[in-house]
Backbone as CSV, one residue per row, in Angstrom:
resi,resn,N_x,N_y,N_z,CA_x,CA_y,CA_z,C_x,C_y,C_z
1,MET,78.592,63.518,-131.416,79.655,64.021,-131.140,79.623,65.439,-131.670
2,TYR,79.545,64.922,-132.787,79.869,66.204,-134.125,79.366,67.557,-133.747
3,GLU,77.937,67.097,-133.533,77.043,67.896,-133.186,77.470,69.153,-132.065
4,ILE,78.036,68.212,-130.663,78.285,68.915,-129.817,79.516,70.096,-129.770
5,ILE,80.770,69.003,-130.567,81.429,70.261,-130.633,81.433,71.272,-131.634
6,ARG,80.902,70.758,-132.534,80.687,72.130,-133.788,79.940,73.041,-132.827
7,VAL,78.392,72.929,-132.113,78.219,73.906,-131.039,79.092,74.412,-130.187
8,ARG,80.229,73.957,-129.905,81.068,74.343,-128.839,82.262,75.335,-129.462
9,ILE,82.326,75.305,-131.033,82.842,76.161,-131.426,82.004,77.115,-132.103
10,GLU,80.897,76.974,-132.487,80.005,77.897,-132.813,79.610,79.483,-131.741
11,THR,79.591,78.719,-130.558,79.019,79.672,-129.435,80.256,80.333,-128.952
12,GLY,81.344,79.839,-129.023,82.589,80.463,-128.571,83.774,79.842,-127.381
13,ALA,82.455,78.848,-127.166,83.212,77.551,-126.392,84.649,77.102,-126.280
14,TYR,84.817,76.668,-127.696,86.078,76.641,-128.346,86.572,77.838,-129.056
15,SER,87.625,78.729,-128.571,87.487,79.971,-129.336,88.094,79.932,-130.567
16,PRO,88.234,80.671,-131.676,88.960,81.109,-132.643,90.298,80.945,-132.200
17,GLY,91.028,79.753,-133.052,92.877,79.812,-132.957,92.738,78.872,-131.668
18,ALA,92.227,78.695,-130.696,92.275,77.747,-129.427,92.293,76.115,-130.019
19,LYS,93.226,75.569,-129.068,93.626,74.009,-129.040,91.909,73.318,-128.583
20,ILE,91.313,72.591,-129.587,90.765,71.666,-128.831,91.175,70.060,-128.367
21,PRO,90.369,69.715,-127.628,90.636,68.229,-126.893,91.727,67.355,-127.885
22,THR,91.920,66.650,-127.308,92.645,65.424,-128.121,91.396,64.426,-128.753
23,VAL,92.007,63.675,-129.652,90.975,62.379,-130.095,91.239,61.516,-128.666
24,LEU,91.875,61.073,-127.725,91.787,60.437,-126.659,91.276,61.035,-125.552
25,GLU,91.275,62.327,-125.378,90.236,63.251,-124.303,88.887,62.981,-125.020
26,LEU,88.685,63.534,-126.043,87.190,62.978,-127.129,86.916,61.896,-126.292
27,VAL,87.501,60.305,-126.899,87.222,59.485,-126.228,86.611,59.152,-124.658
28,ALA,87.595,59.930,-124.093,87.063,59.728,-122.382,86.075,60.486,-122.215
29,GLU,85.606,61.893,-122.374,84.665,62.863,-122.377,83.387,62.059,-122.521
30,PHE,83.585,61.216,-124.061,82.076,60.669,-124.265,82.358,59.451,-124.250
31,GLN,82.873,58.965,-123.818,83.025,57.299,-123.947,82.515,56.299,-124.752
32,ILE,83.328,56.901,-126.087,82.983,56.401,-127.678,84.458,56.051,-128.159
33,ALA,84.053,55.087,-129.003,85.521,54.560,-129.708,86.520,55.455,-130.190
34,ASN,87.754,55.057,-130.587,88.796,55.765,-130.851,88.404,56.488,-132.303
35,VAL,88.075,55.377,-133.088,87.665,55.388,-134.790,86.550,56.304,-134.579
36,THR,85.829,56.213,-133.721,84.706,57.529,-133.747,84.868,59.063,-133.815
37,ALA,86.104,58.878,-132.916,86.732,60.595,-132.113,87.224,60.499,-133.527
38,GLN,87.850,59.845,-134.094,88.754,60.487,-135.581,87.887,60.811,-136.548
39,LYS,86.893,60.250,-136.784,85.695,60.621,-137.859,85.132,61.706,-137.164
40,VAL,84.743,61.991,-135.995,84.269,63.262,-135.690,85.188,64.488,-136.214
41,TYR,86.354,64.150,-135.912,87.730,65.477,-136.363,87.647,65.559,-137.654
42,ARG,87.623,64.257,-138.504,87.886,64.523,-139.828,86.824,65.193,-140.099
43,LYS,85.477,65.058,-140.101,84.124,65.913,-140.395,84.284,67.337,-140.106
44,LEU,84.983,67.403,-138.740,85.151,69.056,-138.418,85.788,69.501,-139.470
45,ARG,87.369,68.746,-139.742,88.096,69.147,-141.001,87.344,69.636,-142.174
46,GLU,87.211,68.715,-142.379,85.968,68.974,-143.923,85.014,70.012,-143.772
47,ASP,84.634,70.459,-142.977,83.551,71.134,-142.843,84.717,72.619,-142.389
48,GLY,85.577,72.742,-142.740,85.929,74.060,-142.275,86.341,74.314,-140.938
49,LEU,85.880,73.863,-139.987,86.074,73.783,-138.341,87.287,74.130,-137.581
50,ILE,87.932,73.061,-138.335,89.040,73.039,-137.188,90.069,72.750,-138.380
51,TYR,91.628,72.672,-137.922,92.806,72.174,-138.724,93.681,71.712,-137.619
52,THR,94.153,70.632,-138.326,95.182,70.047,-136.970,96.675,70.125,-138.022
53,GLU,97.248,70.359,-136.749,98.783,70.379,-136.904,99.423,68.867,-136.645
54,PRO,100.207,68.671,-137.333,100.924,67.215,-136.846,101.849,67.877,-135.351
55,GLY,101.588,66.771,-134.808,102.489,66.723,-133.660,101.801,67.908,-132.686
56,MET,101.406,68.564,-132.864,100.746,69.531,-132.249,99.465,69.817,-131.634
57,GLY,98.520,69.015,-132.663,97.082,68.784,-132.258,95.915,69.679,-133.336
58,SER,94.509,70.005,-132.559,93.535,70.413,-133.339,92.999,71.564,-133.039
59,PHE,93.084,72.266,-134.105,92.487,74.138,-133.473,91.011,74.823,-134.313
60,VAL,91.007,75.627,-133.585,89.894,76.105,-134.501,90.348,76.787,-135.046
61,VAL,89.523,76.871,-136.849,89.830,77.850,-137.110,89.242,79.104,-137.127
62,GLU,90.309,80.059,-137.528,90.412,81.634,-137.004,89.276,82.151,-137.764
63,ASP,88.958,81.961,-139.139,88.091,82.715,-139.799,87.029,81.564,-140.219
64,GLN,86.056,81.427,-139.535,85.048,80.251,-140.042,84.988,80.541,-141.841
65,GLY,85.159,81.743,-142.238,84.334,81.882,-143.823,86.068,81.364,-144.799
66,ASN,86.992,81.309,-144.153,87.901,81.357,-145.085,89.289,80.546,-144.256
67,PRO,88.850,79.368,-144.351,89.504,78.006,-143.661,91.284,78.397,-143.749
C-alpha cells in the first residue's frame, strides 16, 4: 500500500497540497486492517510525503524537498 500511495503522490495523482483519502477509506479501498493503513500513513509522514492536520485529514506536502 505504501508504494501505491507514494507513486500516486509522485505521479501527481494526489497533487501537492491535496487531501488524501482517510485511513478508513484506505482500509476500504485495499481491504486491509486499520492498523496497517495507519502504518502506511505514518511511514509517508516520516518520509516527508504527507502531513496530518488533526481534525482535518492528511495532505500531500507541497514542497517534497522541504516538508
